[in-house]
HTML snippet that shows the backbone in 3Dmol.js (N, CA, C, O; Angstrom):
<script src="https://3Dmol.org/build/3Dmol-min.js"></script>
<div id="view" style="width:600px;height:400px;position:relative"></div>
<script>
const pdb = `
ATOM      1  N   MET A   1      20.106  17.954   0.414  1.00  0.00           N
ATOM      2  CA  MET A   1      19.708  16.657  -0.088  1.00  0.00           C
ATOM      3  C   MET A   1      20.786  16.067  -0.975  1.00  0.00           C
ATOM      4  O   MET A   1      21.431  16.770  -1.754  1.00  0.00           O
ATOM      5  N   GLN A   2      20.966  14.791  -0.845  1.00  0.00           N
ATOM      6  CA  GLN A   2      21.949  14.135  -1.699  1.00  0.00           C
ATOM      7  C   GLN A   2      21.232  13.432  -2.826  1.00  0.00           C
ATOM      8  O   GLN A   2      20.133  12.904  -2.662  1.00  0.00           O
ATOM      9  N   ASP A   3      21.873  13.438  -3.959  1.00  0.00           N
ATOM     10  CA  ASP A   3      21.302  12.718  -5.103  1.00  0.00           C
ATOM     11  C   ASP A   3      21.589  11.231  -4.930  1.00  0.00           C
ATOM     12  O   ASP A   3      22.728  10.831  -4.689  1.00  0.00           O
ATOM     13  N   ARG A   4      20.574  10.444  -5.053  1.00  0.00           N
ATOM     14  CA  ARG A   4      20.741   8.985  -4.956  1.00  0.00           C
ATOM     15  C   ARG A   4      20.789   8.403  -6.343  1.00  0.00           C
ATOM     16  O   ARG A   4      20.060   8.807  -7.249  1.00  0.00           O
ATOM     17  N   LYS A   5      21.678   7.435  -6.474  1.00  0.00           N
ATOM     18  CA  LYS A   5      21.769   6.734  -7.743  1.00  0.00           C
ATOM     19  C   LYS A   5      20.771   5.586  -7.737  1.00  0.00           C
ATOM     20  O   LYS A   5      20.632   4.902  -6.723  1.00  0.00           O
ATOM     21  N   PRO A   6      20.087   5.366  -8.823  1.00  0.00           N
ATOM     22  CA  PRO A   6      19.170   4.217  -8.856  1.00  0.00           C
ATOM     23  C   PRO A   6      19.952   2.917  -8.746  1.00  0.00           C
ATOM     24  O   PRO A   6      21.052   2.791  -9.284  1.00  0.00           O
ATOM     25  N   GLN A   7      19.371   1.959  -8.045  1.00  0.00           N
ATOM     26  CA  GLN A   7      20.045   0.665  -7.896  1.00  0.00           C
ATOM     27  C   GLN A   7      20.089  -0.039  -9.233  1.00  0.00           C
ATOM     28  O   GLN A   7      19.176   0.049 -10.054  1.00  0.00           O
ATOM     29  N   GLU A   8      21.181  -0.732  -9.411  1.00  0.00           N
ATOM     30  CA  GLU A   8      21.346  -1.467 -10.664  1.00  0.00           C
ATOM     31  C   GLU A   8      20.416  -2.662 -10.697  1.00  0.00           C
ATOM     32  O   GLU A   8      20.172  -3.292  -9.668  1.00  0.00           O
ATOM     33  N   GLU A   9      19.910  -2.970 -11.844  1.00  0.00           N
ATOM     34  CA  GLU A   9      19.050  -4.135 -12.027  1.00  0.00           C
ATOM     35  C   GLU A   9      19.897  -5.398 -11.863  1.00  0.00           C
ATOM     36  O   GLU A   9      20.983  -5.483 -12.434  1.00  0.00           O
ATOM     37  N   PRO A  10      19.415  -6.386 -11.086  1.00  0.00           N
ATOM     38  CA  PRO A  10      20.182  -7.627 -10.925  1.00  0.00           C
ATOM     39  C   PRO A  10      20.212  -8.411 -12.238  1.00  0.00           C
ATOM     40  O   PRO A  10      19.304  -8.328 -13.065  1.00  0.00           O
ATOM     41  N   SER A  11      21.273  -9.158 -12.387  1.00  0.00           N
ATOM     42  CA  SER A  11      21.374  -9.960 -13.610  1.00  0.00           C
ATOM     43  C   SER A  11      20.355 -11.095 -13.565  1.00  0.00           C
ATOM     44  O   SER A  11      19.872 -11.451 -12.490  1.00  0.00           O
ATOM     45  N   GLY A  12      20.035 -11.645 -14.685  1.00  0.00           N
ATOM     46  CA  GLY A  12      19.016 -12.685 -14.789  1.00  0.00           C
ATOM     47  C   GLY A  12      19.366 -13.942 -14.023  1.00  0.00           C
ATOM     48  O   GLY A  12      18.492 -14.540 -13.396  1.00  0.00           O
ATOM     49  N   SER A  13      20.622 -14.359 -14.057  1.00  0.00           N
ATOM     50  CA  SER A  13      20.999 -15.597 -13.370  1.00  0.00           C
ATOM     51  C   SER A  13      20.986 -15.408 -11.855  1.00  0.00           C
ATOM     52  O   SER A  13      20.619 -16.329 -11.125  1.00  0.00           O
ATOM     53  N   ALA A  14      21.381 -14.228 -11.370  1.00  0.00           N
ATOM     54  CA  ALA A  14      21.359 -13.980  -9.925  1.00  0.00           C
ATOM     55  C   ALA A  14      19.919 -13.928  -9.428  1.00  0.00           C
ATOM     56  O   ALA A  14      19.613 -14.443  -8.352  1.00  0.00           O
ATOM     57  N   GLU A  15      19.046 -13.317 -10.198  1.00  0.00           N
ATOM     58  CA  GLU A  15      17.640 -13.245  -9.803  1.00  0.00           C
ATOM     59  C   GLU A  15      17.000 -14.628  -9.822  1.00  0.00           C
ATOM     60  O   GLU A  15      16.205 -14.953  -8.940  1.00  0.00           O
ATOM     61  N   ALA A  16      17.332 -15.431 -10.797  1.00  0.00           N
ATOM     62  CA  ALA A  16      16.782 -16.785 -10.867  1.00  0.00           C
ATOM     63  C   ALA A  16      17.290 -17.625  -9.692  1.00  0.00           C
ATOM     64  O   ALA A  16      16.547 -18.443  -9.149  1.00  0.00           O
ATOM     65  N   GLY A  17      18.536 -17.431  -9.302  1.00  0.00           N
ATOM     66  CA  GLY A  17      19.075 -18.160  -8.159  1.00  0.00           C
ATOM     67  C   GLY A  17      18.370 -17.794  -6.866  1.00  0.00           C
ATOM     68  O   GLY A  17      18.076 -18.664  -6.046  1.00  0.00           O
ATOM     69  N   ARG A  18      18.094 -16.491  -6.679  1.00  0.00           N
ATOM     70  CA  ARG A  18      17.363 -16.067  -5.484  1.00  0.00           C
ATOM     71  C   ARG A  18      15.946 -16.606  -5.491  1.00  0.00           C
ATOM     72  O   ARG A  18      15.451 -17.055  -4.457  1.00  0.00           O
ATOM     73  N   ARG A  19      15.297 -16.570  -6.620  1.00  0.00           N
ATOM     74  CA  ARG A  19      13.922 -17.080  -6.698  1.00  0.00           C
ATOM     75  C   ARG A  19      13.861 -18.574  -6.400  1.00  0.00           C
ATOM     76  O   ARG A  19      12.935 -19.036  -5.733  1.00  0.00           O
ATOM     77  N   SER A  20      14.832 -19.325  -6.885  1.00  0.00           N
ATOM     78  CA  SER A  20      14.815 -20.770  -6.624  1.00  0.00           C
ATOM     79  C   SER A  20      15.096 -21.058  -5.148  1.00  0.00           C
ATOM     80  O   SER A  20      14.602 -22.045  -4.604  1.00  0.00           O
ATOM     81  N   ARG A  21      15.886 -20.200  -4.503  1.00  0.00           N
ATOM     82  CA  ARG A  21      16.223 -20.441  -3.101  1.00  0.00           C
ATOM     83  C   ARG A  21      15.121 -19.972  -2.152  1.00  0.00           C
ATOM     84  O   ARG A  21      14.827 -20.648  -1.166  1.00  0.00           O
ATOM     85  N   PHE A  22      14.516 -18.836  -2.436  1.00  0.00           N
ATOM     86  CA  PHE A  22      13.559 -18.231  -1.513  1.00  0.00           C
ATOM     87  C   PHE A  22      12.123 -18.262  -2.006  1.00  0.00           C
ATOM     88  O   PHE A  22      11.278 -17.560  -1.449  1.00  0.00           O
ATOM     89  N   ALA A  23      11.821 -19.034  -3.011  1.00  0.00           N
ATOM     90  CA  ALA A  23      10.470 -19.038  -3.580  1.00  0.00           C
ATOM     91  C   ALA A  23       9.461 -19.728  -2.670  1.00  0.00           C
ATOM     92  O   ALA A  23       8.288 -19.356  -2.664  1.00  0.00           O
ATOM     93  N   ALA A  24       9.892 -20.721  -1.903  1.00  0.00           N
ATOM     94  CA  ALA A  24       8.961 -21.468  -1.056  1.00  0.00           C
ATOM     95  C   ALA A  24       9.428 -21.419   0.397  1.00  0.00           C
ATOM     96  O   ALA A  24      10.626 -21.352   0.673  1.00  0.00           O
ATOM     97  N   LEU A  25       8.476 -21.453   1.315  1.00  0.00           N
ATOM     98  CA  LEU A  25       8.791 -21.492   2.735  1.00  0.00           C
ATOM     99  C   LEU A  25       9.237 -22.897   3.127  1.00  0.00           C
ATOM    100  O   LEU A  25       8.856 -23.867   2.471  1.00  0.00           O
ATOM    101  N   PRO A  26      10.033 -23.021   4.180  1.00  0.00           N
ATOM    102  CA  PRO A  26      10.425 -24.356   4.644  1.00  0.00           C
ATOM    103  C   PRO A  26       9.219 -25.094   5.209  1.00  0.00           C
ATOM    104  O   PRO A  26       8.190 -24.489   5.508  1.00  0.00           O
ATOM    105  N   GLU A  27       9.356 -26.394   5.350  1.00  0.00           N
ATOM    106  CA  GLU A  27       8.264 -27.204   5.882  1.00  0.00           C
ATOM    107  C   GLU A  27       7.976 -26.801   7.328  1.00  0.00           C
ATOM    108  O   GLU A  27       8.880 -26.409   8.066  1.00  0.00           O
ATOM    109  N   ARG A  28       6.719 -26.903   7.717  1.00  0.00           N
ATOM    110  CA  ARG A  28       6.323 -26.548   9.075  1.00  0.00           C
ATOM    111  C   ARG A  28       6.824 -27.593  10.062  1.00  0.00           C
ATOM    112  O   ARG A  28       6.917 -28.779   9.743  1.00  0.00           O
ATOM    113  N   VAL A  29       7.141 -27.137  11.253  1.00  0.00           N
ATOM    114  CA  VAL A  29       7.554 -28.023  12.337  1.00  0.00           C
ATOM    115  C   VAL A  29       6.393 -28.111  13.304  1.00  0.00           C
ATOM    116  O   VAL A  29       5.928 -27.096  13.825  1.00  0.00           O
ATOM    117  N   ARG A  30       5.926 -29.323  13.542  1.00  0.00           N
ATOM    118  CA  ARG A  30       4.789 -29.508  14.446  1.00  0.00           C
ATOM    119  C   ARG A  30       5.231 -29.264  15.881  1.00  0.00           C
ATOM    120  O   ARG A  30       6.364 -29.591  16.234  1.00  0.00           O
ATOM    121  N   PRO A  31       4.361 -28.694  16.721  1.00  0.00           N
ATOM    122  CA  PRO A  31       4.736 -28.477  18.132  1.00  0.00           C
ATOM    123  C   PRO A  31       5.083 -29.777  18.856  1.00  0.00           C
ATOM    124  O   PRO A  31       5.903 -29.776  19.774  1.00  0.00           O
ATOM    125  N   GLU A  32       4.466 -30.880  18.451  1.00  0.00           N
ATOM    126  CA  GLU A  32       4.770 -32.169  19.089  1.00  0.00           C
ATOM    127  C   GLU A  32       6.225 -32.571  18.834  1.00  0.00           C
ATOM    128  O   GLU A  32       6.819 -33.292  19.635  1.00  0.00           O
ATOM    129  N   ASP A  33       6.798 -32.106  17.719  1.00  0.00           N
ATOM    130  CA  ASP A  33       8.166 -32.462  17.394  1.00  0.00           C
ATOM    131  C   ASP A  33       9.180 -31.566  18.106  1.00  0.00           C
ATOM    132  O   ASP A  33      10.375 -31.861  18.083  1.00  0.00           O
ATOM    133  N   THR A  34       8.733 -30.489  18.732  1.00  0.00           N
ATOM    134  CA  THR A  34       9.658 -29.569  19.379  1.00  0.00           C
ATOM    135  C   THR A  34       9.754 -29.791  20.881  1.00  0.00           C
ATOM    136  O   THR A  34      10.583 -29.158  21.535  1.00  0.00           O
ATOM    137  N   VAL A  35       8.938 -30.663  21.445  1.00  0.00           N
ATOM    138  CA  VAL A  35       8.907 -30.881  22.889  1.00  0.00           C
ATOM    139  C   VAL A  35       9.396 -32.294  23.190  1.00  0.00           C
ATOM    140  O   VAL A  35       8.968 -33.262  22.561  1.00  0.00           O
ATOM    141  N   GLU A  36      10.286 -32.392  24.149  1.00  0.00           N
ATOM    142  CA  GLU A  36      10.763 -33.703  24.585  1.00  0.00           C
ATOM    143  C   GLU A  36      10.067 -34.037  25.895  1.00  0.00           C
ATOM    144  O   GLU A  36      10.110 -33.254  26.844  1.00  0.00           O
ATOM    145  N   GLU A  37       9.439 -35.175  25.946  1.00  0.00           N
ATOM    146  CA  GLU A  37       8.738 -35.586  27.157  1.00  0.00           C
ATOM    147  C   GLU A  37       9.523 -36.695  27.839  1.00  0.00           C
ATOM    148  O   GLU A  37       9.967 -37.653  27.206  1.00  0.00           O
ATOM    149  N   ARG A  38       9.681 -36.538  29.147  1.00  0.00           N
ATOM    150  CA  ARG A  38      10.359 -37.553  29.950  1.00  0.00           C
ATOM    151  C   ARG A  38       9.449 -37.898  31.122  1.00  0.00           C
ATOM    152  O   ARG A  38       8.782 -37.014  31.660  1.00  0.00           O
ATOM    153  N   PRO A  39       9.409 -39.150  31.524  1.00  0.00           N
ATOM    154  CA  PRO A  39       8.608 -39.487  32.704  1.00  0.00           C
ATOM    155  C   PRO A  39       9.249 -38.908  33.959  1.00  0.00           C
ATOM    156  O   PRO A  39      10.472 -38.891  34.103  1.00  0.00           O
ATOM    157  N   ALA A  40       8.406 -38.439  34.853  1.00  0.00           N
ATOM    158  CA  ALA A  40       8.901 -37.882  36.112  1.00  0.00           C
ATOM    159  C   ALA A  40       9.386 -39.011  37.013  1.00  0.00           C
ATOM    160  O   ALA A  40       8.795 -40.090  37.043  1.00  0.00           O
ATOM    161  N   THR A  41      10.436 -38.764  37.727  1.00  0.00           N
ATOM    162  CA  THR A  41      10.929 -39.775  38.662  1.00  0.00           C
ATOM    163  C   THR A  41      10.098 -39.705  39.933  1.00  0.00           C
ATOM    164  O   THR A  41       9.767 -38.611  40.391  1.00  0.00           O
ATOM    165  N   PRO A  42       9.757 -40.838  40.504  1.00  0.00           N
ATOM    166  CA  PRO A  42       8.960 -40.813  41.743  1.00  0.00           C
ATOM    167  C   PRO A  42       9.787 -40.248  42.890  1.00  0.00           C
ATOM    168  O   PRO A  42      10.993 -40.480  42.971  1.00  0.00           O
ATOM    169  N   ARG A  43       9.135 -39.513  43.765  1.00  0.00           N
ATOM    170  CA  ARG A  43       9.806 -38.941  44.925  1.00  0.00           C
ATOM    171  C   ARG A  43      10.178 -40.040  45.910  1.00  0.00           C
ATOM    172  O   ARG A  43       9.456 -41.025  46.060  1.00  0.00           O
ATOM    173  N   ASP A  44      11.292 -39.863  46.566  1.00  0.00           N
ATOM    174  CA  ASP A  44      11.759 -40.800  47.578  1.00  0.00           C
ATOM    175  C   ASP A  44      11.125 -40.412  48.906  1.00  0.00           C
ATOM    176  O   ASP A  44      11.449 -39.354  49.445  1.00  0.00           O
ATOM    177  N   PRO A  45      10.229 -41.238  49.454  1.00  0.00           N
ATOM    178  CA  PRO A  45       9.571 -40.854  50.713  1.00  0.00           C
ATOM    179  C   PRO A  45      10.550 -40.736  51.875  1.00  0.00           C
ATOM    180  O   PRO A  45      10.310 -39.967  52.806  1.00  0.00           O
ATOM    181  N   ALA A  46      11.645 -41.482  51.835  1.00  0.00           N
ATOM    182  CA  ALA A  46      12.622 -41.393  52.922  1.00  0.00           C
ATOM    183  C   ALA A  46      13.325 -40.034  52.919  1.00  0.00           C
ATOM    184  O   ALA A  46      13.776 -39.566  53.964  1.00  0.00           O
ATOM    185  N   ARG A  47      13.416 -39.418  51.776  1.00  0.00           N
ATOM    186  CA  ARG A  47      14.078 -38.112  51.689  1.00  0.00           C
ATOM    187  C   ARG A  47      13.254 -37.025  52.356  1.00  0.00           C
ATOM    188  O   ARG A  47      13.810 -36.124  52.983  1.00  0.00           O
ATOM    189  N   ASP A  48      11.944 -37.096  52.230  1.00  0.00           N
ATOM    190  CA  ASP A  48      11.072 -36.072  52.784  1.00  0.00           C
ATOM    191  C   ASP A  48      10.516 -36.426  54.157  1.00  0.00           C
ATOM    192  O   ASP A  48       9.713 -35.671  54.706  1.00  0.00           O
ATOM    193  N   ALA A  49      10.923 -37.547  54.718  1.00  0.00           N
ATOM    194  CA  ALA A  49      10.387 -37.965  56.012  1.00  0.00           C
ATOM    195  C   ALA A  49      10.970 -37.093  57.128  1.00  0.00           C
ATOM    196  O   ALA A  49      12.144 -36.723  57.089  1.00  0.00           O
ATOM    197  N   TYR A  50      10.152 -36.775  58.103  1.00  0.00           N
ATOM    198  CA  TYR A  50      10.578 -35.963  59.243  1.00  0.00           C
ATOM    199  C   TYR A  50      11.085 -36.875  60.349  1.00  0.00           C
ATOM    200  O   TYR A  50      10.389 -37.792  60.785  1.00  0.00           O
ATOM    201  N   ASP A  51      12.281 -36.614  60.785  1.00  0.00           N
ATOM    202  CA  ASP A  51      12.886 -37.380  61.873  1.00  0.00           C
ATOM    203  C   ASP A  51      13.221 -36.399  63.002  1.00  0.00           C
ATOM    204  O   ASP A  51      14.153 -35.607  62.860  1.00  0.00           O
ATOM    205  N   PRO A  52      12.487 -36.431  64.113  1.00  0.00           N
ATOM    206  CA  PRO A  52      12.727 -35.442  65.173  1.00  0.00           C
ATOM    207  C   PRO A  52      14.125 -35.548  65.775  1.00  0.00           C
ATOM    208  O   PRO A  52      14.692 -34.529  66.169  1.00  0.00           O
ATOM    209  N   ASP A  53      14.691 -36.733  65.858  1.00  0.00           N
ATOM    210  CA  ASP A  53      16.033 -36.871  66.418  1.00  0.00           C
ATOM    211  C   ASP A  53      17.077 -36.229  65.500  1.00  0.00           C
ATOM    212  O   ASP A  53      17.998 -35.564  65.974  1.00  0.00           O
ATOM    213  N   GLU A  54      16.935 -36.423  64.227  1.00  0.00           N
ATOM    214  CA  GLU A  54      17.873 -35.830  63.271  1.00  0.00           C
ATOM    215  C   GLU A  54      17.758 -34.316  63.311  1.00  0.00           C
ATOM    216  O   GLU A  54      18.774 -33.625  63.235  1.00  0.00           O
ATOM    217  N   TRP A  55      16.546 -33.782  63.430  1.00  0.00           N
ATOM    218  CA  TRP A  55      16.347 -32.343  63.501  1.00  0.00           C
ATOM    219  C   TRP A  55      17.025 -31.768  64.738  1.00  0.00           C
ATOM    220  O   TRP A  55      17.678 -30.728  64.660  1.00  0.00           O
ATOM    221  N   MET A  56      16.877 -32.428  65.861  1.00  0.00           N
ATOM    222  CA  MET A  56      17.463 -31.950  67.114  1.00  0.00           C
ATOM    223  C   MET A  56      18.990 -31.943  67.018  1.00  0.00           C
ATOM    224  O   MET A  56      19.627 -30.983  67.451  1.00  0.00           O
ATOM    225  N   VAL A  57      19.571 -32.978  66.468  1.00  0.00           N
ATOM    226  CA  VAL A  57      21.016 -33.045  66.352  1.00  0.00           C
ATOM    227  C   VAL A  57      21.531 -31.991  65.387  1.00  0.00           C
ATOM    228  O   VAL A  57      22.566 -31.375  65.643  1.00  0.00           O
ATOM    229  N   ARG A  58      20.834 -31.773  64.292  1.00  0.00           N
ATOM    230  CA  ARG A  58      21.294 -30.841  63.274  1.00  0.00           C
ATOM    231  C   ARG A  58      21.264 -29.395  63.769  1.00  0.00           C
ATOM    232  O   ARG A  58      22.219 -28.652  63.540  1.00  0.00           O
ATOM    233  N   TYR A  59      20.198 -28.983  64.438  1.00  0.00           N
ATOM    234  CA  TYR A  59      20.030 -27.572  64.781  1.00  0.00           C
ATOM    235  C   TYR A  59      20.408 -27.225  66.218  1.00  0.00           C
ATOM    236  O   TYR A  59      20.450 -26.042  66.555  1.00  0.00           O
ATOM    237  N   SER A  60      20.682 -28.193  67.069  1.00  0.00           N
ATOM    238  CA  SER A  60      20.999 -27.886  68.466  1.00  0.00           C
ATOM    239  C   SER A  60      22.487 -27.963  68.768  1.00  0.00           C
ATOM    240  O   SER A  60      22.959 -27.296  69.689  1.00  0.00           O
ATOM    241  N   LEU A  61      23.206 -28.727  68.045  1.00  0.00           N
ATOM    242  CA  LEU A  61      24.632 -28.887  68.356  1.00  0.00           C
ATOM    243  C   LEU A  61      25.498 -27.950  67.599  1.00  0.00           C
ATOM    244  O   LEU A  61      26.719 -27.971  67.759  1.00  0.00           O
TER     245      LEU A  61
END
`;
const viewer = $3Dmol.createViewer("view");
viewer.addModel(pdb, "pdb");
viewer.setStyle({}, {cartoon: {color: "spectrum"}});
viewer.zoomTo();
viewer.render();
</script>
């Protein structure tokens, strides 16, 4: 076993500085403030349209 030295007592000004900095919790952040909402873009019906001629040209040639 090793002998441990007792920790030194902090000075008064250092302790007061820590207490002033960490005495209170930061303000709460509401969940509404953490989420960004954007409107969805409408789908382009021409993009999803099925064209049998285009399909035949793409996969047969």
